[in-house]
C-alpha positions as a Markdown table, in Angstrom:
| # | Residue | x | y | z |
|---|---|---|---|---|
| 1 | Met | 96.4 | 84.6 | 82.7 |
| 2 | Trp | 95.6 | 84.0 | 86.4 |
| 3 | Met | 92.9 | 81.6 | 87.8 |
| 4 | Val | 91.3 | 82.8 | 91.0 |
| 5 | Arg | 88.6 | 80.5 | 92.3 |
| 6 | Ala | 85.5 | 82.2 | 93.7 |
| 7 | Gly | 85.6 | 80.4 | 97.1 |
| 8 | Glu | 84.5 | 76.9 | 97.8 |
| 9 | His | 81.9 | 75.8 | 95.3 |
| 10 | Gly | 82.0 | 79.2 | 93.7 |
| 11 | Arg | 80.2 | 80.8 | 96.7 |
| 12 | Val | 81.5 | 84.3 | 96.0 |
| 13 | Phe | 81.2 | 84.2 | 92.2 |
| 14 | Glu | 78.3 | 86.7 | 92.2 |
| 15 | Asp | 80.2 | 89.0 | 94.5 |
| 16 | Phe | 83.2 | 88.9 | 92.0 |
| 17 | Lys | 80.8 | 89.6 | 89.1 |
| 18 | Gln | 78.6 | 92.3 | 90.8 |
| 19 | His | 81.5 | 94.3 | 92.3 |
| 20 | Asn | 84.0 | 93.7 | 89.4 |
| 21 | Ile | 86.6 | 92.4 | 91.8 |
| 22 | Val | 88.8 | 89.4 | 92.4 |
| 23 | Ala | 89.9 | 88.5 | 95.9 |
| 24 | Ile | 91.3 | 85.8 | 98.1 |
| 25 | Gly | 90.5 | 84.9 | 101.6 |
| 26 | Trp | 93.2 | 85.0 | 104.3 |
| 27 | Asp | 91.5 | 87.6 | 106.5 |
| 28 | Asp | 93.6 | 86.3 | 109.4 |
| 29 | Leu | 96.7 | 87.6 | 107.8 |
| 30 | Glu | 95.4 | 91.2 | 108.0 |
| 31 | Asp | 96.6 | 94.0 | 105.7 |
| 32 | Leu | 99.5 | 92.9 | 103.5 |
| 33 | Thr | 100.1 | 96.3 | 102.0 |
| 34 | Asn | 103.4 | 96.9 | 103.7 |
| 35 | Ile | 104.7 | 93.3 | 103.3 |
| 36 | Gln | 107.9 | 93.5 | 101.3 |
| 37 | Asn | 108.5 | 89.8 | 100.3 |
| 38 | Ala | 107.3 | 86.2 | 100.3 |
| 39 | Gly | 109.3 | 85.5 | 103.4 |
| 40 | Glu | 107.3 | 87.9 | 105.4 |
| 41 | Ile | 104.1 | 86.3 | 104.2 |
| 42 | Arg | 105.4 | 82.9 | 105.2 |
| 43 | Gly | 106.2 | 84.3 | 108.7 |
| 44 | Lys | 102.7 | 85.6 | 109.1 |
| 45 | Ile | 101.3 | 82.2 | 108.0 |
| 46 | Asp | 103.6 | 80.4 | 110.4 |
| 47 | Gln | 102.5 | 82.6 | 113.2 |
| 48 | Lys | 98.7 | 82.4 | 112.6 |
| 49 | Tyr | 98.5 | 78.7 | 111.6 |
| 50 | Lys | 100.9 | 77.0 | 114.0 |
| 51 | Glu | 98.9 | 73.7 | 114.0 |
| 52 | Glu | 99.1 | 73.3 | 110.2 |
| 53 | Thr | 101.8 | 71.1 | 108.5 |
| 54 | Thr | 104.9 | 72.6 | 106.9 |
| 55 | Gly | 103.7 | 71.6 | 103.5 |
| 56 | Trp | 100.3 | 73.3 | 103.9 |
| 57 | Lys | 102.1 | 76.4 | 105.1 |
| 58 | Ala | 104.5 | 76.4 | 102.1 |
| 59 | Ile | 101.6 | 76.0 | 99.6 |
| 60 | Ser | 99.5 | 78.7 | 101.3 |
| 61 | Ala | 102.4 | 81.2 | 101.5 |
| 62 | Ser | 103.1 | 80.6 | 97.8 |
| 63 | Gln | 99.4 | 81.3 | 96.8 |
| 64 | Val | 99.2 | 84.4 | 98.9 |
| 65 | Ser | 102.6 | 85.7 | 97.6 |
| 66 | Arg | 101.6 | 85.2 | 94.0 |
| 67 | Phe | 98.4 | 87.2 | 94.6 |
| 68 | Arg | 100.3 | 90.0 | 96.5 |
| 69 | Phe | 103.4 | 90.3 | 94.3 |
| 70 | Asp | 102.9 | 88.7 | 90.9 |
| 71 | Phe | 99.4 | 89.9 | 89.8 |
| 72 | Lys | 100.0 | 93.1 | 87.7 |
| 73 | Glu | 97.9 | 95.7 | 86.0 |
| 74 | Asn | 96.6 | 94.5 | 82.6 |
| 75 | Asp | 97.1 | 90.8 | 83.5 |
| 76 | Tyr | 94.1 | 88.7 | 82.6 |
| 77 | Val | 92.2 | 86.8 | 85.3 |
| 78 | Val | 89.6 | 84.1 | 85.0 |
| 79 | Thr | 87.2 | 82.7 | 87.6 |
| 80 | Tyr | 84.2 | 80.4 | 87.3 |
| 81 | Glu | 81.0 | 79.1 | 88.8 |
| 82 | Pro | 81.5 | 75.4 | 88.9 |
| 83 | Glu | 77.8 | 74.3 | 89.0 |
| 84 | Ser | 76.8 | 76.3 | 85.9 |
| 85 | Arg | 80.3 | 76.3 | 84.3 |
| 86 | Val | 80.0 | 80.0 | 83.6 |
| 87 | Tyr | 83.4 | 81.7 | 83.3 |
| 88 | Leu | 84.3 | 85.3 | 83.8 |
| 89 | Val | 87.4 | 86.8 | 82.3 |
| 90 | Gly | 88.7 | 90.1 | 83.5 |
| 91 | Ile | 91.7 | 92.5 | 83.3 |
| 92 | Ile | 93.4 | 93.8 | 86.4 |
| 93 | Lys | 93.0 | 97.5 | 86.2 |
| 94 | Met | 94.3 | 98.7 | 89.6 |
| 95 | Ser | 95.4 | 97.4 | 93.0 |
| 96 | Leu | 93.9 | 93.9 | 92.8 |
| 97 | Ser | 90.6 | 95.1 | 91.3 |
| 98 | Leu | 89.1 | 93.6 | 88.2 |
| 99 | Arg | 87.0 | 94.6 | 85.3 |
| 100 | Phe | 85.1 | 91.6 | 83.9 |
| 101 | Gly | 84.4 | 91.3 | 80.2 |
| 102 | Ala | 82.8 | 88.8 | 77.9 |
């Protein structure tokens, strides 16, 4: 089961719920469809975030790589809204989309 936080303070929780999706930020990295491995993601992060520390870059690349390469169809995903402590559990059905269930 994967945990994907719905943004800072759960700010996109309702978007996840309403659109039956799970997503991560990282818009600056652009389309990762043709990325073949974690090293390429790390290269993009190094390029876009030159001012960040090596440790930050390593952690960030690891998170993006897991989302891009390790999430698979039929994996379970959970997210939550921290203020109300409401949790949504879903199943990945196709290409990083999510169907939420009770």
